[in-house]
MMTF fields as JSON, N, C-alpha, C and O atoms, coordinates in Angstrom:
{
  "mmtfVersion": "1.0.0",
  "mmtfProducer": "UNKNOWN",
  "numBonds": 455,
  "numAtoms": 456,
  "numGroups": 114,
  "numChains": 1,
  "numModels": 1,
  "chainsPerModel": [1],
  "groupsPerChain": [114],
  "chainIdList": ["A"],
  "bondAtomList": [4, 2, 8, 6, 12, 10, 16, 14, 20, 18, 24, 22, 28, 26, 32, 30, 36, 34, 40, 38, 44, 42, 48, 46, 52, 50, 56, 54, 60, 58, 64, 62, 68, 66, 72, 70, 76, 74, 80, 78, 84, 82, 88, 86, 92, 90, 96, 94, 100, 98, 104, 102, 108, 106, 112, 110, 116, 114, 120, 118, 124, 122, 128, 126, 132, 130, 136, 134, 140, 138, 144, 142, 148, 146, 152, 150, 156, 154, 160, 158, 164, 162, 168, 166, 172, 170, 176, 174, 180, 178, 184, 182, 188, 186, 192, 190, 196, 194, 200, 198, 204, 202, 208, 206, 212, 210, 216, 214, 220, 218, 224, 222, 228, 226, 232, 230, 236, 234, 240, 238, 244, 242, 248, 246, 252, 250, 256, 254, 260, 258, 264, 262, 268, 266, 272, 270, 276, 274, 280, 278, 284, 282, 288, 286, 292, 290, 296, 294, 300, 298, 304, 302, 308, 306, 312, 310, 316, 314, 320, 318, 324, 322, 328, 326, 332, 330, 336, 334, 340, 338, 344, 342, 348, 346, 352, 350, 356, 354, 360, 358, 364, 362, 368, 366, 372, 370, 376, 374, 380, 378, 384, 382, 388, 386, 392, 390, 396, 394, 400, 398, 404, 402, 408, 406, 412, 410, 416, 414, 420, 418, 424, 422, 428, 426, 432, 430, 436, 434, 440, 438, 444, 442, 448, 446, 452, 450],
  "bondOrderList": [1, 1, 1, 1, 1, 1, 1, 1, 1, 1, 1, 1, 1, 1, 1, 1, 1, 1, 1, 1, 1, 1, 1, 1, 1, 1, 1, 1, 1, 1, 1, 1, 1, 1, 1, 1, 1, 1, 1, 1, 1, 1, 1, 1, 1, 1, 1, 1, 1, 1, 1, 1, 1, 1, 1, 1, 1, 1, 1, 1, 1, 1, 1, 1, 1, 1, 1, 1, 1, 1, 1, 1, 1, 1, 1, 1, 1, 1, 1, 1, 1, 1, 1, 1, 1, 1, 1, 1, 1, 1, 1, 1, 1, 1, 1, 1, 1, 1, 1, 1, 1, 1, 1, 1, 1, 1, 1, 1, 1, 1, 1, 1, 1],
  "groupList": [{"groupName": "MET", "atomNameList": ["N", "CA", "C", "O"], "elementList": ["N", "C", "C", "O"], "formalChargeList": [0, 0, 0, 0], "bondAtomList": [1, 0, 2, 1, 3, 2], "bondOrderList": [1, 1, 2], "singleLetterCode": "M", "chemCompType": "L-PEPTIDE LINKING"}, {"groupName": "SER", "atomNameList": ["N", "CA", "C", "O"], "elementList": ["N", "C", "C", "O"], "formalChargeList": [0, 0, 0, 0], "bondAtomList": [1, 0, 2, 1, 3, 2], "bondOrderList": [1, 1, 2], "singleLetterCode": "S", "chemCompType": "L-PEPTIDE LINKING"}, {"groupName": "ARG", "atomNameList": ["N", "CA", "C", "O"], "elementList": ["N", "C", "C", "O"], "formalChargeList": [0, 0, 0, 0], "bondAtomList": [1, 0, 2, 1, 3, 2], "bondOrderList": [1, 1, 2], "singleLetterCode": "R", "chemCompType": "L-PEPTIDE LINKING"}, {"groupName": "GLN", "atomNameList": ["N", "CA", "C", "O"], "elementList": ["N", "C", "C", "O"], "formalChargeList": [0, 0, 0, 0], "bondAtomList": [1, 0, 2, 1, 3, 2], "bondOrderList": [1, 1, 2], "singleLetterCode": "Q", "chemCompType": "L-PEPTIDE LINKING"}, {"groupName": "THR", "atomNameList": ["N", "CA", "C", "O"], "elementList": ["N", "C", "C", "O"], "formalChargeList": [0, 0, 0, 0], "bondAtomList": [1, 0, 2, 1, 3, 2], "bondOrderList": [1, 1, 2], "singleLetterCode": "T", "chemCompType": "L-PEPTIDE LINKING"}, {"groupName": "LYS", "atomNameList": ["N", "CA", "C", "O"], "elementList": ["N", "C", "C", "O"], "formalChargeList": [0, 0, 0, 0], "bondAtomList": [1, 0, 2, 1, 3, 2], "bondOrderList": [1, 1, 2], "singleLetterCode": "K", "chemCompType": "L-PEPTIDE LINKING"}, {"groupName": "ASP", "atomNameList": ["N", "CA", "C", "O"], "elementList": ["N", "C", "C", "O"], "formalChargeList": [0, 0, 0, 0], "bondAtomList": [1, 0, 2, 1, 3, 2], "bondOrderList": [1, 1, 2], "singleLetterCode": "D", "chemCompType": "L-PEPTIDE LINKING"}, {"groupName": "ILE", "atomNameList": ["N", "CA", "C", "O"], "elementList": ["N", "C", "C", "O"], "formalChargeList": [0, 0, 0, 0], "bondAtomList": [1, 0, 2, 1, 3, 2], "bondOrderList": [1, 1, 2], "singleLetterCode": "I", "chemCompType": "L-PEPTIDE LINKING"}, {"groupName": "TYR", "atomNameList": ["N", "CA", "C", "O"], "elementList": ["N", "C", "C", "O"], "formalChargeList": [0, 0, 0, 0], "bondAtomList": [1, 0, 2, 1, 3, 2], "bondOrderList": [1, 1, 2], "singleLetterCode": "Y", "chemCompType": "L-PEPTIDE LINKING"}, {"groupName": "GLY", "atomNameList": ["N", "CA", "C", "O"], "elementList": ["N", "C", "C", "O"], "formalChargeList": [0, 0, 0, 0], "bondAtomList": [1, 0, 2, 1, 3, 2], "bondOrderList": [1, 1, 2], "singleLetterCode": "G", "chemCompType": "PEPTIDE LINKING"}, {"groupName": "GLU", "atomNameList": ["N", "CA", "C", "O"], "elementList": ["N", "C", "C", "O"], "formalChargeList": [0, 0, 0, 0], "bondAtomList": [1, 0, 2, 1, 3, 2], "bondOrderList": [1, 1, 2], "singleLetterCode": "E", "chemCompType": "L-PEPTIDE LINKING"}, {"groupName": "ALA", "atomNameList": ["N", "CA", "C", "O"], "elementList": ["N", "C", "C", "O"], "formalChargeList": [0, 0, 0, 0], "bondAtomList": [1, 0, 2, 1, 3, 2], "bondOrderList": [1, 1, 2], "singleLetterCode": "A", "chemCompType": "L-PEPTIDE LINKING"}, {"groupName": "CYS", "atomNameList": ["N", "CA", "C", "O"], "elementList": ["N", "C", "C", "O"], "formalChargeList": [0, 0, 0, 0], "bondAtomList": [1, 0, 2, 1, 3, 2], "bondOrderList": [1, 1, 2], "singleLetterCode": "C", "chemCompType": "L-PEPTIDE LINKING"}, {"groupName": "PRO", "atomNameList": ["N", "CA", "C", "O"], "elementList": ["N", "C", "C", "O"], "formalChargeList": [0, 0, 0, 0], "bondAtomList": [1, 0, 2, 1, 3, 2], "bondOrderList": [1, 1, 2], "singleLetterCode": "P", "chemCompType": "L-PEPTIDE LINKING"}, {"groupName": "PHE", "atomNameList": ["N", "CA", "C", "O"], "elementList": ["N", "C", "C", "O"], "formalChargeList": [0, 0, 0, 0], "bondAtomList": [1, 0, 2, 1, 3, 2], "bondOrderList": [1, 1, 2], "singleLetterCode": "F", "chemCompType": "L-PEPTIDE LINKING"}, {"groupName": "ASN", "atomNameList": ["N", "CA", "C", "O"], "elementList": ["N", "C", "C", "O"], "formalChargeList": [0, 0, 0, 0], "bondAtomList": [1, 0, 2, 1, 3, 2], "bondOrderList": [1, 1, 2], "singleLetterCode": "N", "chemCompType": "L-PEPTIDE LINKING"}, {"groupName": "VAL", "atomNameList": ["N", "CA", "C", "O"], "elementList": ["N", "C", "C", "O"], "formalChargeList": [0, 0, 0, 0], "bondAtomList": [1, 0, 2, 1, 3, 2], "bondOrderList": [1, 1, 2], "singleLetterCode": "V", "chemCompType": "L-PEPTIDE LINKING"}, {"groupName": "LEU", "atomNameList": ["N", "CA", "C", "O"], "elementList": ["N", "C", "C", "O"], "formalChargeList": [0, 0, 0, 0], "bondAtomList": [1, 0, 2, 1, 3, 2], "bondOrderList": [1, 1, 2], "singleLetterCode": "L", "chemCompType": "L-PEPTIDE LINKING"}, {"groupName": "TRP", "atomNameList": ["N", "CA", "C", "O"], "elementList": ["N", "C", "C", "O"], "formalChargeList": [0, 0, 0, 0], "bondAtomList": [1, 0, 2, 1, 3, 2], "bondOrderList": [1, 1, 2], "singleLetterCode": "W", "chemCompType": "L-PEPTIDE LINKING"}],
  "groupTypeList": [0, 1, 2, 3, 3, 4, 1, 5, 3, 6, 3, 4, 1, 7, 8, 9, 10, 7, 11, 5, 9, 12, 2, 4, 6, 13, 3, 5, 7, 10, 14, 14, 6, 1, 1, 5, 10, 11, 14, 14, 4, 6, 1, 15, 10, 1, 4, 1, 1, 16, 15, 10, 6, 7, 13, 5, 6, 17, 6, 6, 9, 14, 8, 16, 8, 10, 15, 0, 5, 5, 17, 1, 10, 4, 10, 17, 10, 10, 17, 5, 1, 17, 4, 18, 5, 5, 8, 13, 10, 15, 14, 5, 7, 14, 17, 14, 6, 14, 12, 7, 17, 15, 9, 6, 1, 8, 1, 5, 8, 14, 17, 6, 1, 2],
  "groupIdList": [1, 2, 3, 4, 5, 6, 7, 8, 9, 10, 11, 12, 13, 14, 15, 16, 17, 18, 19, 20, 21, 22, 23, 24, 25, 26, 27, 28, 29, 30, 31, 32, 33, 34, 35, 36, 37, 38, 39, 40, 41, 42, 43, 44, 45, 46, 47, 48, 49, 50, 51, 52, 53, 54, 55, 56, 57, 58, 59, 60, 61, 62, 63, 64, 65, 66, 67, 68, 69, 70, 71, 72, 73, 74, 75, 76, 77, 78, 79, 80, 81, 82, 83, 84, 85, 86, 87, 88, 89, 90, 91, 92, 93, 94, 95, 96, 97, 98, 99, 100, 101, 102, 103, 104, 105, 106, 107, 108, 109, 110, 111, 112, 113, 114],
  "secStructList": [7, 7, 2, 2, 2, 2, 2, 2, 2, 2, 2, 2, 2, 2, 2, 2, 2, 2, 2, 2, 6, 7, 7, 1, 2, 2, 2, 2, 2, 2, 2, 2, 2, 2, 7, 4, 4, 4, 4, 4, 6, 6, 7, 1, 4, 4, 4, 5, 7, 1, 1, 6, 6, 7, 5, 2, 2, 2, 2, 2, 2, 2, 2, 2, 2, 2, 2, 2, 2, 6, 7, 7, 2, 2, 2, 2, 2, 2, 2, 2, 2, 1, 7, 4, 4, 4, 1, 7, 2, 2, 2, 2, 2, 2, 2, 0, 0, 0, 0, 0, 0, 1, 1, 1, 6, 6, 4, 4, 4, 1, 4, 4, 4, 7],
  "xCoordList": [0.851, 0.0, 0.89, 1.853, 0.566, 1.383, 1.103, 0.087, 2.005, 1.843, 0.594, -0.108, 0.313, -0.868, -2.152, -3.093, -2.196, -3.379, -3.583, -4.709, -2.486, -2.576, -3.083, -3.923, -2.585, -3.016, -4.503, -5.21, -4.988, -6.415, -7.255, -8.342, -6.769, -7.509, -7.564, -8.602, -6.452, -6.43, -7.414, -8.171, -7.4, -8.328, -9.769, -10.598, -10.059, -11.416, -11.848, -12.986, -10.973, -11.376, -11.598, -12.515, -10.777, -10.965, -12.301, -13.094, -12.55, -13.807, -15.01, -16.071, -14.846, -15.934, -16.346, -17.535, -15.362, -15.655, -16.338, -17.276, -15.873, -16.492, -17.931, -18.849, -18.113, -19.438, -20.443, -21.633, -19.979, -20.896, -21.598, -22.711, -20.955, -21.542, -22.493, -23.108, -22.625, -23.492, -24.89, -25.163, -25.759, -27.123, -28.132, -29.131, -27.87, -28.832, -28.408, -27.248, -29.352, -29.034, -27.959, -27.044, -28.024, -26.947, -25.566, -24.564, -25.508, -24.235, -23.731, -22.535, -24.643, -24.264, -23.745, -22.771, -24.387, -23.951, -22.575, -21.713, -22.368, -21.062, -19.977, -18.891, -20.267, -19.32, -19.009, -17.846, -20.036, -19.872, -18.962, -18.027, -19.243, -18.469, -17.023, -16.117, -16.809, -15.468, -14.653, -13.462, -15.261, -14.564, -14.696, -15.018, -14.448, -14.555, -13.737, -14.163, -12.572, -11.689, -12.36, -12.012, -13.321, -14.009, -14.752, -14.961, -15.141, -15.883, -14.946, -15.397, -13.636, -12.649, -11.631, -10.595, -11.888, -10.918, -10.782, -9.773, -11.786, -11.767, -11.421, -11.799, -10.706, -10.373, -9.244, -8.082, -9.593, -8.604, -9.275, -10.494, -8.485, -9.024, -10.206, -11.138, -10.175, -11.223, -12.556, -13.6, -12.541, -13.798, -14.117, -15.011, -13.396, -13.644, -14.482, -14.473, -15.201, -15.981, -15.058, -13.901, -15.572, -14.746, -14.4, -13.336, -15.284, -14.976, -14.246, -14.766, -13.044, -12.174, -11.81, -11.728, -11.594, -11.215, -12.26, -11.937, -13.5, -14.613, -14.917, -15.12, -14.95, -15.301, -16.669, -17.564, -16.805, -18.033, -19.27, -20.301, -19.191, -20.393, -20.8, -21.99, -19.828, -20.151, -20.781, -21.773, -20.2, -20.743, -22.155, -23.057, -22.339, -23.666, -24.668, -25.835, -24.198, -25.069, -25.704, -26.868, -24.939, -25.493, -26.673, -27.697, -26.52, -27.557, -28.771, -29.902, -28.55, -29.674, -30.458, -31.688, -29.743, -30.388, -31.143, -32.258, -30.529, -31.176, -32.517, -33.521, -32.528, -33.766, -34.784, -35.976, -34.317, -35.236, -35.922, -37.123, -35.147, -35.652, -36.181, -36.661, -36.084, -36.539, -35.899, -36.567, -34.567, -33.825, -33.643, -33.565, -33.579, -33.239, -31.726, -31.001, -31.253, -29.807, -29.12, -28.027, -29.765, -29.21, -29.09, -28.072, -30.126, -30.091, -29.001, -28.323, -28.828, -27.773, -26.405, -25.543, -26.2, -24.909, -24.646, -23.51, -25.7, -25.549, -25.143, -24.279, -25.763, -25.428, -23.971, -23.234, -23.566, -22.19, -21.161, -20.012, -21.573, -20.623, -20.407, -19.492, -21.245, -21.085, -19.833, -19.376, -19.287, -18.178, -18.735, -19.928, -17.879, -18.265, -19.166, -20.217, -18.792, -19.56, -20.806, -21.652, -20.929, -22.1, -23.26, -24.338, -23.039, -24.131, -25.302, -25.087, -26.536, -27.702, -27.632, -27.114, -28.153, -28.084, -28.743, -28.222, -29.887, -30.551, -29.706, -29.779, -28.909, -28.015, -26.845, -26.417, -26.334, -25.247, -25.717, -24.995, -26.922, -27.48, -27.669, -27.346, -28.196, -28.382, -27.043, -26.951, -25.998, -24.699, -24.08, -23.438, -24.262, -23.772, -24.43, -23.749, -25.747, -26.467, -26.073, -25.848, -25.993, -25.719, -24.284, -24.069, -23.319, -21.907, -21.332, -20.546, -21.727, -21.131, -21.952, -21.427, -23.224, -24.058, -24.256, -24.23, -24.453, -24.778, -23.688, -23.846, -22.589, -21.505, -20.642, -20.623, -19.942, -19.091, -17.902, -17.519, -17.323, -16.11, -16.313, -15.401, -17.511, -17.765, -18.748, -19.224, -19.057, -20.105, -19.839, -20.783, -18.589, -18.33, -18.613, -18.748, -18.702, -18.99, -20.486, -20.898, -21.291, -22.735, -23.508, -24.634, -22.927, -23.573, -24.916, -25.866, -24.994, -26.223, -27.332, -28.493, -26.994, -28.021, -28.591, -29.425, -28.159, -28.661, -29.867, -30.42],
  "yCoordList": [-1.186, 0.0, 1.24, 1.325, 2.171, 3.368, 4.331, 4.225, 5.256, 6.275, 7.112, 7.496, 7.399, 8.189, 7.45, 8.061, 6.137, 5.355, 5.347, 5.487, 5.183, 5.195, 6.54, 6.604, 7.61, 8.947, 9.137, 9.715, 8.655, 8.78, 7.956, 8.383, 6.783, 5.968, 6.677, 6.674, 7.287, 8.04, 9.201, 9.434, 9.926, 11.05, 10.565, 11.172, 9.479, 8.941, 8.569, 8.842, 7.956, 7.574, 8.798, 8.805, 9.828, 11.063, 11.703, 12.031, 11.88, 12.496, 11.628, 12.144, 10.319, 9.41, 9.56, 9.572, 9.674, 9.85, 11.19, 11.266, 12.244, 13.565, 13.529, 14.03, 12.932, 12.888, 12.118, 12.432, 11.11, 10.344, 11.237, 10.934, 12.325, 13.234, 14.25, 15.027, 14.258, 15.227, 14.638, 13.849, 15.035, 14.507, 15.522, 15.148, 16.801, 17.834, 18.47, 18.38, 19.105, 19.784, 20.853, 20.915, 21.705, 22.694, 22.045, 22.588, 20.895, 20.191, 19.66, 19.711, 19.155, 18.648, 19.788, 19.616, 20.94, 22.109, 22.566, 22.879, 22.605, 23.0, 22.026, 22.448, 20.721, 19.707, 19.933, 19.911, 20.148, 20.37, 21.57, 21.49, 22.682, 23.906, 23.792, 24.351, 23.078, 23.037, 21.813, 21.747, 20.848, 19.59, 19.18, 18.031, 20.114, 19.831, 18.596, 17.797, 18.444, 17.32, 15.974, 14.981, 15.933, 14.675, 14.131, 12.924, 15.011, 14.606, 14.203, 13.746, 14.376, 14.072, 13.032, 12.892, 12.3, 11.308, 10.138, 9.433, 9.925, 8.785, 9.218, 8.548, 10.33, 10.829, 10.016, 10.152, 9.188, 8.543, 8.25, 8.36, 7.881, 7.76, 6.796, 7.048, 5.709, 4.699, 5.132, 4.614, 6.068, 6.477, 7.939, 8.502, 8.555, 9.964, 10.079, 9.196, 11.177, 11.412, 11.943, 12.276, 12.015, 12.465, 13.94, 14.349, 14.745, 16.167, 16.475, 16.265, 16.97, 17.355, 16.146, 15.029, 16.362, 15.285, 15.171, 15.219, 15.022, 14.947, 13.474, 12.707, 13.075, 11.68, 11.342, 12.185, 10.112, 9.694, 9.896, 10.345, 9.576, 9.728, 11.194, 11.497, 12.105, 13.534, 13.988, 14.717, 13.555, 13.886, 13.312, 13.992, 12.071, 11.443, 12.236, 12.364, 12.767, 13.535, 14.718, 15.036, 15.377, 16.506, 16.062, 16.742, 14.918, 14.458, 13.892, 14.055, 13.241, 12.762, 13.962, 13.971, 14.966, 16.186, 16.889, 17.371, 16.945, 17.56, 16.879, 17.55, 15.555, 14.806, 14.998, 15.158, 14.983, 15.168, 16.527, 16.64, 17.551, 18.923, 19.361, 20.483, 18.448, 18.741, 20.026, 20.902, 20.094, 21.254, 21.165, 20.072, 22.302, 22.331, 22.181, 22.293, 21.931, 21.843, 23.14, 23.129, 24.254, 25.563, 25.717, 26.196, 25.312, 25.399, 24.497, 24.874, 23.309, 22.408, 23.037, 23.0, 23.61, 24.245, 25.42, 25.639, 26.178, 27.284, 26.749, 27.322, 25.655, 25.038, 24.578, 24.819, 23.916, 23.427, 24.556, 24.365, 25.727, 26.836, 27.578, 28.393, 27.296, 27.945, 27.441, 26.323, 28.273, 27.807, 26.916, 26.961, 26.116, 25.109, 25.678, 25.102, 26.765, 27.324, 28.08, 28.419, 28.346, 29.069, 28.143, 28.616, 26.833, 25.91, 26.174, 26.544, 25.989, 26.156, 25.164, 24.057, 25.572, 24.722, 23.365, 22.346, 23.338, 22.053, 21.12, 19.9, 21.685, 20.871, 20.341, 19.202, 21.156, 20.703, 19.523, 18.54, 19.631, 18.546, 17.298, 16.187, 17.494, 16.37, 15.686, 14.46, 16.473, 15.872, 15.177, 14.137, 15.732, 15.064, 13.685, 12.675, 13.656, 12.383, 11.428, 10.241, 11.95, 11.124, 10.579, 9.386, 11.446, 11.052, 10.478, 9.532, 11.053, 10.629, 9.516, 8.433, 9.768, 8.745, 7.511, 6.388, 7.71, 6.587, 6.246, 5.311, 6.984, 6.736, 5.553, 5.157, 5.004, 3.843, 4.154, 3.319, 5.336, 5.664, 5.612, 5.253, 5.972, 6.067, 5.014, 5.11, 4.024, 3.057, 2.354, 2.07, 2.07, 1.346, 2.178, 1.628, 3.49, 4.355, 4.497, 4.967, 4.093, 4.282, 2.991, 3.029, 1.868, 0.587, 0.481, -0.081, 1.022, 0.912, 1.844, 1.671, 2.82, 3.762, 3.395, 4.125, 2.286, 1.868, 0.998, 0.556],
  "zCoordList": [0.0, 0.0, 0.0, 0.762, -0.839, -0.961, 0.183, 0.87, 0.371, 1.41, 1.148, 2.084, -0.144, -0.497, -0.124, 0.382, -0.371, -0.013, 1.493, 1.97, 2.251, 3.707, 4.189, 5.088, 3.604, 3.982, 3.715, 4.541, 2.568, 2.245, 3.208, 3.598, 3.598, 4.567, 5.915, 6.577, 6.325, 7.581, 7.518, 8.461, 6.404, 6.215, 6.299, 6.978, 5.613, 5.598, 7.006, 7.388, 7.784, 9.136, 10.016, 10.837, 9.86, 10.629, 10.263, 11.145, 8.977, 8.539, 8.888, 9.236, 8.796, 9.144, 10.598, 10.915, 11.48, 12.903, 13.163, 13.957, 12.499, 12.656, 12.133, 12.782, 10.955, 10.321, 11.158, 11.138, 11.897, 12.745, 13.766, 14.197, 14.149, 15.119, 14.519, 15.249, 13.213, 12.523, 12.381, 11.476, 13.286, 13.28, 12.752, 12.138, 12.992, 12.591, 11.272, 10.869, 10.617, 9.362, 9.536, 8.715, 10.576, 10.748, 10.934, 10.47, 11.606, 11.773, 10.427, 10.141, 9.615, 8.293, 7.416, 6.683, 7.491, 6.708, 7.172, 6.351, 8.477, 9.025, 8.571, 8.175, 8.628, 8.165, 6.683, 6.281, 5.884, 4.446, 4.191, 3.393, 4.874, 4.661, 5.136, 4.517, 6.22, 6.809, 6.408, 6.713, 5.734, 5.435, 3.976, 3.672, 3.085, 1.646, 1.265, 0.431, 1.872, 1.538, 1.785, 1.145, 2.709, 3.019, 1.803, 1.686, 0.916, -0.277, -1.416, -2.467, -1.199, -2.241, -1.803, -2.452, -0.729, -0.261, -1.215, -1.194, -2.048, -2.97, -4.391, -5.351, -4.531, -5.867, -6.486, -6.103, -7.429, -8.283, -9.612, -9.738, -10.593, -11.944, -12.053, -12.816, -11.306, -11.472, -10.884, -11.28, -9.948, -9.322, -9.58, -8.948, -10.501, -10.81, -12.07, -12.929, -12.161, -13.363, -14.456, -14.198, -15.651, -16.767, -16.691, -17.154, -16.112, -16.045, -14.742, -13.646, -14.896, -13.792, -12.951, -13.463, -11.677, -10.781, -9.68, -8.493, -10.083, -9.146, -8.881, -9.821, -7.616, -7.335, -7.927, -7.985, -8.358, -9.036, -8.162, -8.662, -6.866, -6.036, -5.891, -5.811, -5.858, -5.791, -7.106, -7.107, -8.219, -9.53, -9.681, -10.17, -9.261, -9.317, -8.478, -8.846, -7.348, -6.471, -7.171, -6.93, -8.044, -8.8, -9.661, -9.725, -10.319, -11.24, -10.503, -10.96, -9.39, -8.586, -8.059, -8.092, -7.578, -7.078, -8.203, -8.005, -9.381, -10.552, -10.832, -11.068, -10.804, -11.062, -9.948, -10.212, -8.707, -7.567, -7.614, -7.37, -7.928, -7.921, -9.279, -9.441, -10.265, -11.628, -12.173, -12.721, -11.995, -12.486, -13.993, -14.554, -14.633, -16.059, -16.189, -15.2, -17.4, -17.623, -17.237, -16.672, -17.543, -17.206, -15.693, -15.193, -14.968, -13.503, -12.93, -11.974, -13.509, -13.06, -13.301, -12.423, -14.475, -14.773, -13.838, -13.416, -13.512, -12.56, -11.192, -10.527, -10.773, -9.496, -9.495, -8.538, -10.575, -10.673, -10.702, -10.302, -11.174, -11.29, -9.965, -9.851, -8.971, -7.667, -6.962, -7.205, -6.092, -5.262, -4.162, -3.863, -3.568, -2.579, -1.487, -1.203, -0.884, 0.241, -0.207, 0.621, -1.507, -2.021, -2.406, -2.764, -2.331, -2.637, -1.692, -0.538, -2.163, -1.285, -0.113, -0.258, 1.029, 2.22, 1.997, 2.45, 1.302, 1.092, 0.216, 0.363, -0.688, -1.518, -0.68, -0.864, 0.23, 1.113, 1.967, 2.131, 2.503, 3.318, 2.46, 2.881, 1.249, 0.336, 0.033, 0.099, -0.299, -0.622, 0.585, 0.435, 1.772, 2.974, 3.077, 3.255, 2.965, 3.061, 1.933, 2.167, 0.717, -0.461, -0.449, -0.666, -0.196, -0.3, 0.989, 0.96, 2.11, 3.381, 4.023, 4.281, 4.282, 4.941, 4.072, 4.575, 2.77, 1.886, 0.883, 0.098, 0.893, -0.06, 0.35, 1.515, -0.601, -0.357, 0.56, 1.38, 0.427, 1.184, 2.687, 3.431, 3.132, 4.571, 5.072, 6.203, 4.263, 4.613, 5.946, 6.683, 6.267, 7.512, 8.763, 9.856, 8.607, 9.761, 10.019, 11.08, 9.052, 9.164, 8.921, 8.425, 9.258, 9.021, 9.726, 9.182, 10.942, 11.723, 11.213, 11.584, 10.375, 9.921, 8.56, 8.024, 7.999, 6.688, 6.817, 5.81]
}
């Protein structure tokens, strides 16, 4: 195992432990705003989307949210063009749930909540 892989595993375990304490929407928003790296711990070619270096589950989250909210392509592009902290609060909560609570990277930290 490479040093980079070990570092990513360490990061994932740290963020996983922090995320376990996020029960309320304001806590999830705070985690989202202060822990952007938690959403990118699984960034590698096999799990990244084609555009940029976005992990597949984060990229998928945009499209699931688009379908849930019935956004137009223009609205989706506007959402994608926002900076990390400028995302709407309901989207931050959705991405926390989608990527952290239900994502593969952190699944072992939330086994009891599935």
